[in-house]
C-alpha positions in Angstrom: 149.3 233.0 -24.6 146.1 233.2 -23.7 143.8 231.8 -26.1 141.7 234.8 -26.4 144.5 236.9 -26.9 146.0 235.1 -29.3 142.7 234.7 -31.5 142.4 238.8 -31.2 145.9 238.9 -32.7 145.5 236.2 -35.5 142.0 238.2 -36.5 144.3 241.5 -36.6 146.9 239.3 -38.9 144.8 238.2 -41.2 142.4 241.4 -41.4 146.1 243.0 -42.2 146.1 240.7 -45.4 143.2 240.6 -46.3 143.4 244.7 -46.6 146.9 243.8 -48.6 148.8 245.9 -46.0 152.8 245.2 -45.4 152.4 244.3 -41.6 150.3 244.4 -38.4 150.4 246.4 -35.9 149.5 244.6 -32.0 149.8 247.2 -29.0 152.1 246.2 -26.5 150.9 245.1 -23.0 153.2 247.0 -21.0 155.0 244.1 -19.8 158.4 242.9 -21.2 157.8 239.3 -20.5 154.4 239.3 -21.8 155.9 241.2 -24.9 158.6 238.9 -25.5 156.3 235.6 -25.4 153.8 236.8 -27.7 157.1 237.8 -30.1 158.2 234.6 -30.2 154.3 233.0 -30.7 154.0 234.8 -33.7 157.3 233.9 -35.0 156.2 230.9 -34.3 153.7 230.8 -36.5 156.4 232.2 -39.3 156.0 235.5 -39.3 158.9 238.1 -38.9 158.1 240.4 -35.6 159.8 244.7 -35.1 159.0 246.1 -32.3 159.3 249.7 -31.3 158.2 251.4 -27.8 154.5 251.3 -27.9 153.3 248.5 -31.0 154.3 244.8 -32.2 154.6 244.7 -35.5 153.7 241.9 -37.7 155.9 241.6 -41.3 153.7 240.1 -43.9 
């Protein structure tokens, strides 16, 4: 995953944790292969993920 995209996702997760949210939302790219790669990367960080039509949900 591109470093800028990875950093943006990490920032979304950090902000959600600071605000004591139960999840962080990452907007899908529309490309299934890219979205799957994003999910695998987030899971490798130790988080669980769920998806709907428009977002990848990172469960905190």
